[in-house]
GUMIZA-781827 format. One record per atom (N, C-alpha, C, CB): x, y, z; residue in three letters. Coordinates in steps of 0.1 Angstrom, whole numbers, plus 5000, padded with zeros to 4 digits. Glycine has a CB too. Example, Ala and Ser with C-alpha at 12.3 -4.5 7.8 and 13.67 -1.06 7.14 Angstrom:
<nodes>
513249435078ALA 512349555078ALA 513249675078ALA 511349555090ALA 512849785071SER 513749895071SER 512950005079SER 514149945057SER 
</nodes>
This chain:
<nodes>
078094538914UNK 076894508907UNK 076894358902UNK 076694598895UNK 075894288906UNK 075894148903UNK 075494128888UNK 074794068912UNK 076294048881UNK 076094018867UNK 074893928866UNK 077293958860UNK 074093948855UNK 072893858853UNK 073193778841UNK 071593948850UNK 072993638842UNK 073293548832UNK 071993478828UNK 074393448835UNK 071893448815UNK 070793368810UNK 071393248802UNK 069793448801UNK 070693138802UNK 071193028794UNK 071293068779UNK 070292898796UNK 072293018772UNK 072393048758UNK 071192998751UNK 073692998752UNK 070793068740UNK 069693028732UNK 069992888726UNK 069293128721UNK 068992798725UNK 069192678718UNK 069392708703UNK 067992578720UNK 070392648697UNK 070792678684UNK 069692648674UNK 072092608680UNK 068892548677UNK 067792518668UNK 066692628668UNK 067192378672UNK 066792708678UNK 065692818679UNK 066192948673UNK 065292838694UNK 067392958669UNK 067893088664UNK 067193118650UNK 069493078662UNK 066693228649UNK 065993268637UNK 066893308626UNK 064893378640UNK 066593268614UNK 067393308602UNK 066693418594UNK 067693178593UNK 067393488586UNK 066793588578UNK 065693518569UNK 067793668570UNK 064693598565UNK 063593538557UNK 064093488544UNK 062493638555UNK 065093548538UNK 065593498525UNK 066793398526UNK 065993618517UNK 066993348538UNK 068093248540UNK 067693118535UNK 068593248555UNK 068593048528UNK 068192908523UNK 067992818536UNK 069392848515UNK 067092718534UNK 066792628545UNK 067992548549UNK 065592538542UNK 068392538561UNK 069492458566UNK 068992378578UNK 070692548569UNK 069592258580UNK 069392178592UNK 070492208601UNK 069292028588UNK 070192248613UNK 071292288623UNK 070692278637UNK 071892428620UNK 071692278646UNK 071292288660UNK 070992148667UNK 070092368662UNK 071192038659UNK 070991908665UNK 072291858671UNK 070491808654UNK 072191758680UNK 073291698686UNK 073291548683UNK 073291728702UNK 074391498677UNK 074391358673UNK 075191268683UNK 074991338660UNK 074691148685UNK 075391048693UNK 075590928684UNK 074591018707UNK 076790898681UNK 077090788672UNK 077690668679UNK 077890828660UNK 076990558681UNK 077490438687UNK 078290358677UNK 076290348693UNK 079490328681UNK 080390258671UNK 080790118676UNK 081690338669UNK 080590018668UNK 080989888672UNK 081989828661UNK 079789788674UNK 082489708663UNK 083589658655UNK 083089638641UNK 083989528661UNK 082089548638UNK 081689528625UNK 081089388623UNK 082789548616UNK 080589368611UNK 079889248608UNK 079789218593UNK 078489248614UNK 079889098589UNK 079689068574UNK 078289088571UNK 080188928571UNK 077989118558UNK 076589138553UNK 075889008552UNK 076589208540UNK 076588898550UNK 076088768548UNK 077088668552UNK 075488748534UNK 076788538551UNK 077688428555UNK 078388358543UNK 076988328564UNK 077988398531UNK 078588338519UNK 080088368518UNK 077788378506UNK 080788298509UNK 082188318508UNK 082688458505UNK 082788218497UNK 081988518495UNK 082488648490UNK 082088758500UNK 081788688477UNK 080988748507UNK 080588848518UNK 081588838529UNK 079188828523UNK 081988718533UNK 082988698544UNK 084288748539UNK 082988548548UNK 084688728527UNK 085988768522UNK 086088918522UNK 086188718508UNK 085088988518UNK 085089138518UNK 085289188532UNK 083789198512UNK 084489128541UNK 084589168555UNK 085989148561UNK 083489098564UNK 086489028560UNK 087788988565UNK 088889068559UNK 087988838563UNK 088789098546UNK 089789178540UNK 089889318546UNK 089589188525UNK 088689378548UNK 088689518554UNK 089289508568UNK 087289568554UNK 088789408576UNK 089189388590UNK 090689368591UNK 088489278596UNK 091189268583UNK 092589228585UNK 093589308577UNK 092689078580UNK 093089408570UNK 093989508563UNK 094189628572UNK 093389548550UNK 093489638583UNK 093589748592UNK 094989738599UNK 092489748602UNK 095789848597UNK 097089848604UNK 097089858619UNK 097889958598UNK 095889898624UNK 095789898639UNK 095589758644UNK 094589988643UNK 094989668636UNK 094689538640UNK 095889448638UNK 093489478632UNK 096489448626UNK 097589368622UNK 098789468620UNK 097389288609UNK 099789458629UNK 100889548629UNK 102089498622UNK 101289598642UNK 101889378615UNK 102989318607UNK 103289408595UNK 102589168603UNK 104589428592UNK 104989508580UNK 104189458568UNK 106489498577UNK 103689558560UNK 102789528548UNK 103489438538UNK 102389658541UNK 104789448536UNK 105489368527UNK 105389218530UNK 106989408526UNK 105389188543UNK 105189048548UNK 103789008548UNK 105889038561UNK 102889098553UNK 101489068555UNK 100689048543UNK 100889168564UNK 100889128532UNK 100089128520UNK 099988988514UNK 100589228510UNK 101088918511UNK 100988788505UNK 100288688515UNK 102288738501UNK 100588698528UNK 099888598537UNK 098388618537UNK 100488628551UNK 097988748538UNK 096588778538UNK 095888738525UNK 096388928541UNK 096388788514UNK 095688768501UNK 095788628495UNK 096188878492UNK 096888568497UNK 097188438491UNK 096788318499UNK 098588428487UNK 096788338513UNK 096488228522UNK 095188248530UNK 097688208531UNK 095188348538UNK 094088378547UNK 092788398540UNK 094388488557UNK 092788488530UNK 091488518523UNK 091088418513UNK 091688648516UNK 091888308512UNK 091488198504UNK 090788088512UNK 092688138497UNK 091288068525UNK 090787968533UNK 089788008544UNK 091987898540UNK 090088118550UNK 089288158562UNK 087888198559UNK 089988278568UNK 087488268548UNK 086088308546UNK 085088188547UNK 085988378532UNK 085488078541UNK 084587958541UNK 084387908555UNK 085087848533UNK 085487898563UNK 085387848577UNK 084687948586UNK 086787818582UNK 084988078585UNK 084288168593UNK 082788188589UNK 084988308592UNK 082488168576UNK 081188178572UNK 080288078579UNK 081088158557UNK 080787948580UNK 080087848587UNK 079887878602UNK 080887708586UNK 080887938608UNK 080787988622UNK 079688088624UNK 082088038627UNK 079688188615UNK 078688288615UNK 077288238613UNK 078988398605UNK 077188138604UNK 075888078601UNK 075288008613UNK 076087978589UNK 076087958622UNK 075587888634UNK 074987988644UNK 076787818640UNK 075188118643UNK 074588208652UNK 073788318645UNK 075688288660UNK 073688308632UNK 073088408623UNK 071588428627UNK 073188368609UNK 071188558627UNK 069688588629UNK 068988558616UNK 069488738634UNK 068488448615UNK 067788408602UNK 066588488599UNK 067388258602UNK 065888528609UNK 064688608607UNK 064888738601UNK 063888628621UNK 065988808605UNK 066388938600UNK 067488928589UNK 066689038611UNK 067988808588UNK 069188788579UNK 070288878582UNK 068688808564UNK 070788878594UNK 071888958598UNK 072488898611UNK 071389108601UNK 073688948614UNK 074388888626UNK 073688948639UNK 075888928625UNK 073888868650UNK 073388918663UNK 073889058666UNK 073688818674UNK 075189078663UNK 075789208666UNK 074989328660UNK 077289208662UNK 074589308647UNK 073889408641UNK 072489428647UNK 073689378626UNK 071789318650UNK 070489328656UNK 070589398670UNK 069989188659UNK 071589358678UNK 071689418691UNK 072089568690UNK 072689338700UNK 072989598681UNK 073489738680UNK 072389828676UNK 074589748670UNK 071489788667UNK 070389868663UNK 069489888675UNK 069589798651UNK 069189788682UNK 068289798694UNK 068889888704UNK 067989658700UNK 070189878707UNK 070789968716UNK 070590118712UNK 072289938717UNK 070790148699UNK 070590288695UNK 069190328696UNK 071090298680UNK 068290238692UNK 066790278692UNK 066390308707UNK 065990168686UNK 066790218716UNK 066390228730UNK 066990358736UNK 066690108738UNK 068290378733UNK 068890498738UNK 068290618733UNK 070390498735UNK 067890618720UNK 067290738714UNK 065990768722UNK 066990718699UNK 065190668725UNK 063890688732UNK 064190748746UNK 063190558734UNK 065190708753UNK 065490758766UNK 065990908765UNK 066590678773UNK 066890938756UNK 067491068755UNK 066491168749UNK 068691068747UNK 065591128741UNK 064691218735UNK 063791288745UNK 063791158724UNK 063591218756UNK 062691268767UNK 063491378775UNK 062291158777UNK 064791378774UNK 065591478781UNK 065891598772UNK 066891418785UNK 066091578759UNK 066391688750UNK 066091638736UNK 067991728751UNK 065091708729UNK 064691668716UNK 065591698705UNK 063291728713UNK 066791758708UNK 067791788698UNK 068691668695UNK 068591908702UNK 068691568705UNK 069591458704UNK 069091358693UNK 069791398717UNK 069991318684UNK 069791218674UNK 070791108677UNK 069791268660UNK 070290988679UNK 071190868681UNK 071290778669UNK 070690788694UNK 072490748665UNK 072690658654UNK 073690548657UNK 073090738641UNK 073990458648UNK 074990358651UNK 075690318638UNK 074290228657UNK 076890278639UNK 077690238628UNK 078790138631UNK 078290358621UNK 079390078621UNK 080389978623UNK 081790028617UNK 079989848616UNK 082789978623UNK 084190008618UNK 084389938605UNK 085189978629UNK 083989808605UNK 084089728593UNK 082689678589UNK 085089608595UNK 082389688576UNK 081089648571UNK 079989758572UNK 080589528579UNK 078789718572UNK 077689808572UNK 076789798584UNK 076889788559UNK 076089908588UNK 076290048582UNK 077590108586UNK 075090138587UNK 078290168576UNK 079590218578UNK 079590348586UNK 080290238565UNK 080790368593UNK 080890488601UNK 080790618592UNK 082290488608UNK 081490628581UNK 081390748572UNK 079890768568UNK 082290738560UNK 079190668564UNK 077790678560UNK 076990738571UNK 077290548556UNK 077090698583UNK 076290738594UNK 076690878599UNK 076290638606UNK 077990908598UNK 078391048602UNK 077791148592UNK 079991058602UNK 077891118580UNK 077291208570UNK 075791218571UNK 077591158556UNK 075091108575UNK 073691118578UNK 073291208590UNK 073090968580UNK 074191198600UNK 073891278612UNK 074091428608UNK 074791238623UNK 075191458600UNK 075391598596UNK 074191648588UNK 076691608588UNK 073691558578UNK 072591598570UNK 071391628578UNK 072391488559UNK 071291558589UNK 070091578598UNK 070191698607UNK 069891458607UNK 071291778605UNK 071491898613UNK 072291888625UNK 070091948617UNK 073091778627UNK 073991768638UNK 075291838636UNK 074191618641UNK 075391958643UNK 076692028642UNK 077591998654UNK 076392178641UNK 077091908662UNK 077991858673UNK 077691708674UNK 077591928687UNK 078691628674UNK 078591478674UNK 079491418685UNK 078791418660UNK 078891328693UNK 079691248703UNK 079891108697UNK 078891248717UNK 081091068695UNK 081390938691UNK 081590848704UNK 082790928683UNK 080890738703UNK 080890638715UNK 081390508710UNK 079490638722UNK 082690478710UNK 083190348707UNK 082690248718UNK 084690338706UNK 081990148715UNK 081290058725UNK 082289958730UNK 080089998719UNK 083389998735UNK 084389918741UNK 084789968755UNK 085689908732UNK 084389898765UNK 084589948779UNK 086089968782UNK 084089858789UNK 086989888775UNK 088389898777UNK 088989948764UNK 089089758781UNK 089890048765UNK 090490108754UNK 091590028748UNK 090990248757UNK 091590018734UNK 092689938727UNK 092890008714UNK 092289788726UNK 094090008709UNK 094390058696UNK 093689988685UNK 095890058693UNK 093489858687UNK 092789768677UNK 091289778677UNK 093189628678UNK 090689848687UNK 089289868687UNK 088890018688UNK 088689788700UNK 088990078700UNK 088590218702UNK 089290308692UNK 088890258716UNK 090690288691UNK 091390388683UNK 091090378668UNK 092890358685UNK 090990248663UNK 090690238649UNK 089290278646UNK 090890088645UNK 088290268655UNK 086990318653UNK 086990468651UNK 085990278665UNK 087790538660UNK 087890678658UNK 088690718646UNK 088690738671UNK 089690638642UNK 090390668630UNK 089490678618UNK 091490558627UNK 088590578617UNK 087590578606UNK 086690698606UNK 086790448607UNK 086290738617UNK 085490858618UNK 086290988614UNK 084890878633UNK 087490998619UNK 088291108616UNK 088691118601UNK 089591108624UNK 088790998594UNK 089090998580UNK 087891048572UNK 089390848575UNK 086691018577UNK 085491078571UNK 085391228573UNK 084191008577UNK 085791278585UNK 085791418587UNK 086691498578UNK 086191448602UNK 087791428574UNK 088791488565UNK 088191528551UNK 089991398563UNK 087091468548UNK 086391488535UNK 085291588536UNK 085891358530UNK 084991638548UNK 083891728550UNK 084391878550UNK 083191698564UNK 083791958542UNK 084192098542UNK 083692168555UNK 083592168530UNK 082392138559UNK 081792198571UNK 081792078581UNK 080392258568UNK 082792078590UNK 082891968599UNK 081991998612UNK 084291948603UNK 081391898617UNK 080691908630UNK 081791908641UNK 079691798633UNK 081491968653UNK 082291958664UNK 082291818669UNK 081892058676UNK 083391758673UNK 083491618677UNK 083991598691UNK 084291538667UNK 083291508698UNK 083891458711UNK 083891308710UNK 082991508723UNK 084791248718UNK 084991108718UNK 084791058733UNK 086291058712UNK 083890968735UNK 083690918749UNK 084890828753UNK 082390828750UNK 085490848764UNK 086590768769UNK 086090628774UNK 087290838780UNK 086990538776UNK 086590398781UNK 085990408795UNK 087790308781UNK 085190308798UNK 084490308811UNK 084790178819UNK 082990328809UNK 085990128817UNK 086390008823UNK 086189998838UNK 087789968820UNK 086290118845UNK 086190118860UNK 084990208865UNK 087490178866UNK 084090228856UNK 082890308859UNK 081990228869UNK 082090358846UNK 081590288880UNK 080790208890UNK 079490158883UNK 080490298901UNK 078890238874UNK 077590198868UNK 077890068860UNK 076990308859UNK 078990068853UNK 079289948845UNK 079589828853UNK 080489978836UNK 080389838864UNK 080789728872UNK 079489678879UNK 081789778883UNK 078689768884UNK 077389728890UNK 076489648880UNK 076689848896UNK 076489688868UNK 075689618858UNK 076189478855UNK 075589698845UNK 077489468854UNK 078089338853UNK 077789238864UNK 079589348851UNK 077889298876UNK 077689218888UNK 076189168889UNK 077989298901UNK 075289258885UNK 073889228885UNK 073589118875UNK 072989348882UNK 074189118863UNK 073889008854UNK 074488878859UNK 074489048840UNK 075588878865UNK 076088748871UNK 075188698882UNK 077488778877UNK 074788788891UNK 073788738901UNK 072488688896UNK 073588858911UNK 071988758885UNK 070788708879UNK 070988568873UNK 070288808868UNK 072188548867UNK 072388418861UNK 072588308871UNK 073688428852UNK 073088348883UNK 073288248893UNK 071888198899UNK 074088308905UNK 070888278898UNK 069588238902UNK 068888148892UNK 068688358905UNK 069388158879UNK 068788078869UNK 069287938868UNK 068888148856UNK 070587918872UNK 071187788869UNK 071087698882UNK 072687808866UNK 071287568880UNK 071087468890UNK 072387428897UNK 070487348885UNK 073387518897UNK 074687488904UNK 075387618908UNK 075587408894UNK 076287598918UNK 077087708923UNK 078487698916UNK 077187708938UNK 078887798909UNK 080187788902UNK 081387768911UNK 080387908893UNK 082287678907UNK 083587678914UNK 084487788911UNK 084287538911UNK 084287848899UNK 085087958894UNK 084288038884UNK 086287898886UNK 084388178886UNK 083888268876UNK 084988318868UNK 082988388883UNK 084888308855UNK 085988348846UNK 085488478838UNK 086388238836UNK 086288578838UNK 085988698830UNK 086888688817UNK 086288838838UNK 086288668806UNK 087088648794UNK 086988778785UNK 086488528786UNK 088188828782UNK 088288948773UNK 088988898760UNK 089189048780UNK 088588978749UNK 089288948736UNK 090788978738UNK 088589038725UNK 091588888732UNK 092988898733UNK 093588988723UNK 093688768733UNK 094789038725UNK 095589108716UNK 096989058717UNK 095589268718UNK 097889068707UNK 099289028709UNK 099989098721UNK 100089058696UNK 100789018727UNK 101489068739UNK 102389188736UNK 102388958745UNK 102789198723UNK 103689308719UNK 102989438719UNK 104189288705UNK 101589438718UNK 100889568719UNK 100989618733UNK 099389538715UNK 100889538743UNK 100989578757UNK 102389638759UNK 100789458766UNK 103389578754UNK 104789618755UNK 105089758748UNK 105789518750UNK 104189788738UNK 104389908731UNK 103590028738UNK 103889898717UNK 102889988748UNK 102190098756UNK 100690088755UNK 102590218752UNK 100089988749UNK 098589988748UNK 097989968762UNK 098189868738UNK 096990048766UNK 096390038779UNK 095489918782UNK 095690168783UNK 095189848771UNK 094089748772UNK 094189648783UNK 093989678758UNK 095389578784UNK 095589478794UNK 095389528808UNK 096989418793UNK 095889648811UNK 095789708824UNK 094289728827UNK 096589828826UNK 093589778818UNK 092189818820UNK 091289688821UNK 091589898808UNK 091689578814UNK 090989458816UNK 091189398830UNK 091389348805UNK 092389408834UNK 092689358848UNK 091989438859UNK 094189358850UNK 091889568856UNK 091189648866UNK 089689618866UNK 091389798863UNK 089089598855UNK 087689558854UNK 087489428862UNK 087289548839UNK 088389338859UNK 088289208866UNK 088389218881UNK 089289108861UNK 089289298886UNK 089489318900UNK 088289388907UNK 090689398903UNK 087789488900UNK 086589558905UNK 085389468905UNK 086289688897UNK 085189388895UNK 084089298894UNK 084189198905UNK 083989238880UNK 085289138907UNK 085489038918UNK 085189098931UNK 086888978918UNK 085589218934UNK 085289288946UNK 083789318948UNK 086089418948UNK 083189358937UNK 081689378937UNK 080889258941UNK 081189438924UNK 081489138936UNK 080789008939UNK 081188958952UNK 081088918928UNK 082189018959UNK 082688968972UNK 083288828971UNK 081688978982UNK 083988798960UNK 084588668958UNK 086088668962UNK 084388628943UNK 086488558968UNK 087988538971UNK 088688528957UNK 088188418980UNK 089988548957UNK 090788548945UNK 090788408939UNK 092188588948UNK 090688308947UNK 090688168941UNK 089388128934UNK 090988068952UNK 088388218935UNK 087088188929UNK 086788268916UNK 085988208939UNK 087788348912UNK 087588438901UNK 088888458893UNK 087088578906UNK 088888458880UNK 090088478872UNK 089788548859UNK 090788338869UNK 090788608853UNK 090688678840UNK 091388598830UNK 091288828841UNK 090788578818UNK 091388508807UNK 091288588794UNK 090788368805UNK 091988548784UNK 091888618771UNK 091588518760UNK 093188698768UNK 090788548750UNK 090388458740UNK 090688508726UNK 088888438741UNK 090288428716UNK 090388468702UNK 091788488697UNK 089588598699UNK 092688398700UNK 094088408696UNK 094188388681UNK 094988308703UNK 094988458674UNK 095088448659UNK 096588458655UNK 094288568652UNK 097088368647UNK 098488368643UNK 099388298653UNK 098888508640UNK 100688308650UNK 101688238658UNK 102288328669UNK 102788188649UNK 101988458669UNK 102588548679UNK 102088518693UNK 102388688676UNK 102888548704UNK 102388538717UNK 101288638720UNK 103488548728UNK 100188598726UNK 099088688729UNK 098988698744UNK 097788648723UNK 098088788749UNK 097888808763UNK 097388668769UNK 096888918766UNK 097988638781UNK 097588518787UNK 096988538801UNK 098888428788UNK 096288438807UNK 096088308802UNK 095088298791UNK 095688218813UNK 095288198781UNK 094288178771UNK 093088108776UNK 094988098759UNK 091888148772UNK 090688088777UNK 090587948773UNK 089488168772UNK 090887918761UNK 090687778756UNK 091587678764UNK 090987768741UNK 092787718767UNK 093687638775UNK 093187628789UNK 095187698775UNK 092687738795UNK 092187728808UNK 090987638810UNK 091787868812UNK 090187638800UNK 088987548800UNK 089387398800UNK 088087578788UNK 090487378794UNK 090987238794UNK 091787198806UNK 091887218782UNK 092287298814UNK 093087268825UNK 092287268838UNK 094187368826UNK 091187348839UNK 090487358852UNK 089887228857UNK 089387458850UNK 089287138849UNK 088787018855UNK 089786928862UNK 088086938844UNK 090986928857UNK 092086848864UNK 092386908877UNK 093286838855UNK 092087038880UNK 092387098892UNK 091187088902UNK 092787248890UNK 090187018898UNK 088986998906UNK 087887108904UNK 089386998920UNK 088187198895UNK 087187298892UNK 086287258880UNK 087887438888UNK 085187198883UNK 084287138873UNK 082987208870UNK 084086998877UNK 082787318877UNK 081587398874UNK 082087548872UNK 080587388886UNK 081887598861UNK 082287728858UNK 081187818852UNK 083487728848UNK 081387948854UNK 080588048848UNK 081488148841UNK 079688128859UNK 081188178828UNK 082088268821UNK 081288388817UNK 082588198808UNK 081888508818UNK 081288638814UNK 082288708805UNK 080888728826UNK 081788788796UNK 082688858786UNK 082489008788UNK 082388818771UNK 083189068798UNK 082989208801UNK 083489308790UNK 083589238814UNK 084289258781UNK 084889348771UNK 083989368759UNK 086189298767UNK 082889298759UNK 081989308747UNK 080689378752UNK 081689168741UNK 080289478745UNK 078989548748UNK 077789468742UNK 078989688743UNK 078089378732UNK 076989308726UNK 077489168722UNK 076489378713UNK 076589068723UNK 076988938720UNK 077288928705UNK 075888838724UNK 078288848701UNK 078688838687UNK 079388698685UNK 079688948684UNK 080088678674UNK 080688558671UNK 081588508682UNK 081488568658UNK 082388598688UNK 083388568698UNK 082788518711UNK 084288678701UNK 081488558714UNK 080888518726UNK 079888398724UNK 080088628733UNK 079088408713UNK 078088308711UNK 078588178705UNK 076988358702UNK 079588188696UNK 080188068690UNK 081388018697UNK 080488098675UNK 082288118700UNK 083588078706UNK 083488038721UNK 084588188704UNK 082788128729UNK 082688098743UNK 081687988746UNK 082388228751UNK 080488018742UNK 079287938745UNK 079387808737UNK 077988008743UNK 080087808726UNK 080187688718UNK 081487608720UNK 079987718703UNK 082487668714UNK 083787598714UNK 084387578728UNK 084787678706UNK 084387678736UNK 084987668750UNK 084187578759UNK 085187808756UNK 082887588757UNK 081987498765UNK 082287348762UNK 080487528762UNK 082387318749UNK 082687188745UNK 084087138750UNK 082587168730UNK 084987228750UNK 086387198754UNK 086387168769UNK 087287318751UNK 085687248777UNK 085587228791UNK 084987088794UNK 084787338798UNK 083787058788UNK 083086938791UNK 083986818786UNK 081786938784UNK 084586828775UNK 085486718769UNK 086586688779UNK 085986758756UNK 087086788786UNK 088186758795UNK 087786728810UNK 089186878795UNK 086486698811UNK 086086658825UNK 085186758832UNK 087186618833UNK 084986868826UNK 084086958833UNK 082586908833UNK 084087098826UNK 081886958843UNK 080486908845UNK 079487008842UNK 080286858859UNK 079687128846UNK 078687238844UNK 079387358839UNK 077887268857UNK 078687418829UNK 079287538822UNK 078087638820UNK 079987508809UNK 078287758824UNK 077187868822UNK 077887988816UNK 076487898835UNK 077288038805UNK 077688168799UNK 076788278803UNK 077888158784UNK 077288388808UNK 076488508811UNK 076488598799UNK 077088588824UNK 075288628793UNK 075188708781UNK 075788848784UNK 073688718777UNK 076188908773UNK 076689048774UNK 075489138779UNK 077189098761UNK 075889268782UNK 074789358787UNK 073789388776UNK 075489488792UNK 074289388763UNK 073389398752UNK 072489518753UNK 072589268750UNK 071189498750UNK 070189608750UNK 069289588763UNK 069389608738UNK 069889528773UNK 069089508785UNK 068989648792UNK 069789408795UNK 068189648803UNK 068089778810UNK 069389818816UNK 066989758821UNK 070089718822UNK 071389748828UNK 072389798817UNK 071989618835UNK 072389728805UNK 073289778794UNK 072989918790UNK 073089678783UNK 071689948789UNK 071290088784UNK 071690188795UNK 069790098781UNK 071590148808UNK 071990238819UNK 073390278817UNK 071690178832UNK 074290178814UNK 075690208812UNK 075990308801UNK 076490078810UNK 075390278789UNK 075590358778UNK 075090498780UNK 074990298765UNK 073890508786UNK 073290638789UNK 074090718798UNK 071790618794UNK 074590648809UNK 075490718819UNK 076690778812UNK 075890628830UNK 077290698803UNK 078490748796UNK 078190868787UNK 079190638788UNK 077090858780UNK 076690958770UNK 076291088777UNK 075490908762UNK 075491078788UNK 075091198795UNK 076291268801UNK 074091168806UNK 077291198806UNK 078391258812UNK 079191328801UNK 079291148818UNK 079391278789UNK 080191338779UNK 079391448771UNK 080591228769UNK 078091458773UNK 077391558766UNK 077291688775UNK 075991508763UNK 077891688786UNK 077791808795UNK 078291928788UNK 078491778808UNK 077592038789UNK 077992158782UNK 077292168768UNK 079492168780UNK 076792058763UNK 076092058750UNK 074592058752UNK 076491948741UNK 074191998764UNK 072791988767UNK 072592038781UNK 072291838766UNK 
</nodes>
């Protein structure tokens, strides 16, 4: 006898007894998580942000006894003013917020519009590991809206303890305070996802049609981490290199026309190499005077791309004899960028929708 199956009832449609207190339930949350942003560019706002960021043991693995005086007596005295000026150079003056916050909000809103057409139970929100809107705040908001299932989506294509893992740590810490916890899933990295690689390739090809030169070299720049993290087993370096290889193959470029670099070095420890800033100073002497730089490890443009790559590294390249420099914007909230995030989300929501 053939068994007959029917789809399970949607939880939002389950009827409660007439005398049951009103509850919000049956919704599915999608929480996009990014690194973070200061609330403003003044000294104290920057200091609060940097203290939270640089106090994270996932980011700085130096023993606390050594790190505390360095952080509180030196770094948090000097760095907030300098970084505040850097942020001010890219600040969204109209909305009085960083570009990262502007773009993250738009990514969530556009994704919500797309997913609502597929399933009206889905609620999309966004939060930051450091700064506002905070991850705990947005998790609680999703739960209050009736989300008893939540997908966390760290917006880092490559997995790293200092990014993806710490974003999840913050979410899990919030869950520890909840008596009635939602079911949680975490989206894995998508460093080799064909949709992501194709989107990167399309943005490079689009940029090539806009500029008035053919690059001698295309450079994929990823945020650096200390080399010791790799030696301890962090998968980040391997995933960055795989993204670079797949992107070069998608563009059908020979090895001598494409390279991977790492940026944003901090402190005296050896970090992943080659360093982008050093490379920009060395390439012109090798006859490579026209470059295009893309930052595949960032889902949204931020200080590290807008000020560091397009500002500092451009100037360094030109100063050392470079002639042409083009920066390819991150996928951001473009159609290609939303296709990538939506593809990841729909794959990870299987069984819930």
